[in-house]
N, C-alpha and C positions, 0 to 999 in steps of 0.2 A: 205599327207593323202589323195589326191586325187589319186596318182598312185597306193597305198595301196587298195583303194577301187577298182579301174578298174583292178588290179591283182587278187583281190578276185571273183570278179562276173565273170572275164574270167575262173577261175578255176573252180566255181561252174555251168557254163554253158557248159563248156567243159565235164564235170564230167556227167551231165543230158544227154547231145547230145551220148556221148561213151555209157552210159547204156541203152538207147534207142536203139541205134544202134546193139549193140552186147551182151547186158546183163552184169551182174555182172562180167563175166569173162573177160571182156572187159577195165575193171576199174579199173589202178594200178595207184601208185604215177607216172612213168613214163609217161603212156599214156596219164593220165590227163593234165601232164605237157607240152609236147608235141603239144598237140591239143591247150592248153592255148598259148601257145609260152613264159613261164615261165620257172623258175628253180623248180624243185621239193620240194626243201626246202620250196617252198614259202606255200605248203602244211600244213605242220605243225605250220609254223609261223603264219597263218590265220586261221586254223581249228583245230589246236593239233594233228589231224590223219587222216587218209584216213574214218573211221567211223565218226568223226567231219564233214568232209567235204560232206560226204553223209546225215548225219542230215540236214546240210545247204540245199542241195538239195531238200529234202524233204518239207523243210520249205518255198522253193522257188516255187516248184510245187503246194503246198496247197495254196498258197498266190497268184498264179495266176488263180488259178480256184474259190476261193474266190471273187477275183475282179471282173473277166469277169461275173459269175454269179450273184452277186451284181449289178454290172452296168445294167447289162439285166434286172433283177427283177425291178430295180427301174423305169425304164422307162415306165412302165406299158404297157397299150395298145397300145401306140405311140411308140414301139419299131420298128427298122429295122429287119424283121424276117429273110430276106434272108442272112443280112451280119452276124446275130447270125449263123444261120446255117452254113453258109461257114468259119466263123471263128472255130465252134466247131470241124471242118475238117481239120484244117489245124494248129496243134500243135504239138510239140515233147511230150507235157505231155503225151499224150494218149500212145504213146511207151513208155516212161519211165514207166508210172503206169503199164503197161501191163507186163513189164520186173521185176519190183520191189515187186509188191504187193503180188505175190505167194512165198517171200522168209518169211520163218517162224524165226523173230526175233520180238525182242521187241520194235525196232525202227520202223517196218511196225504198230505194233497195236498201236504206237502212231501216224504213219500218218493218219490210217484210222479214228483212235477217232477224229484228228484236222478237219479231211475233213466232217466228221459226224457234230462237232461243227459249224462248217463254215456252213453249210448246213441248221441248223435250224435258223442261222442269215438271210440268203440271203432270203429263204422260207419264212420268217415271211414279208420282205421287197415286195416280189412278191403278199403275200396276200394282204398286204396294197396298194399296187399298180392296183390290179385288175387283177393279172396274173393267181394266185394260188388261189384254195378252201380253206376253212377254213377247221380245224381239231382240236379234243380236245386233241391231243398226238403229239405236235410239233417234240419232239426228236423221237418219235419211226417213224415218216412217214419220217424225215430226215436219220434216221440211215437206213430203207427197202430200201431208192432210192439210198443211198451210196452203198448198197451191190449190188444192181442191176445194178447199172454203173458200179463197179469196178469188177464185176463177169462177166459183159459182154467183158470187156478187157482181163481179165484170159483167158476167152473162145473164144479169138480173132478166133482161127484156124475152131472152128466149126460155127461161124457168117460166116466166109468165104465161107463154104460149101454151106451154107443156102441162103446167099445173092451175094456171088460173091463179097463180099468187103475184104477189110485189114483197118480196123478201127484203127490199130496202125500206118499206112502209113499217111505220110505227104501230098500225094497228094487225101485224103479222097476224097474230095467233087468231084473231077474229074472222080472218079469210076463211072461207070454206075448202079452199085446197090445202092448207096447212097440215092437218094429219097425214094426208096421202103424201107431202112432202116430204114429211118427218118419217113415215114407214120406208120410204123410197132410199132415204139418207141413213136409215137405221140397216137396211138389207144390203145396203153398199157397201158399209162400213162392219159389216158382221164379223167378218175376222180381226177388227180391233177391240171388238167390246166381249167381254167375258161372257159365256151362256146367261149365267144369272142374272145379270144386268141386262142383258138383250131383251130377256123375257118380261123385265121390269118397264123397259122404254115401249116394248109394245102393248104392254096392259096399260100404260099411262095414254098413248096414242088412243087407244081405243076408247080412253074416258073421255080425251078431249072431243072424238069422234061424235060423243054423246051429248056431250053440250049443246043447248039449243043457239 
């Protein structure tokens, strides 16, 4: 059982990495199996098909976002803002979503809806912990913030022109334009963030700017 779970996770992670690196064209049964170090027949065994594998990738990516956001929101004003900003810029998830979201398929609609559903939950947690302002429309706010976030990923080339950063890159936090990009995001989302948390973010961004 343990070996089966390990092989399943390796196949899923390999597919996520390949799609993040090269898009859908880079993801095949052979390339995923080679990256995972297993036989391609295990894809059908664990996921039924390549489509099933991608569904599992979507579920895993959505869970990563939900867990990280939820953990940060639950910490309230005592959260480690610098660590949170660094973690946000160090994940294959962003590159995966940038490649995956533009695909016009039912599975993508399901992925977006799942991210919105999860956002409703962790934004409520943030509201209770004092990080997020109150609203009369939890789902509406979660949906619009999700669209803004995912939209920035699909427009990453244009963000690169304006900020000199690649938000799909694994070394995002090391890029000189990252603090300016973060500050612009904080300014744009100021109405969503409680004043105390807003000031904490600004201080953390200033610290990032001071790093060599």
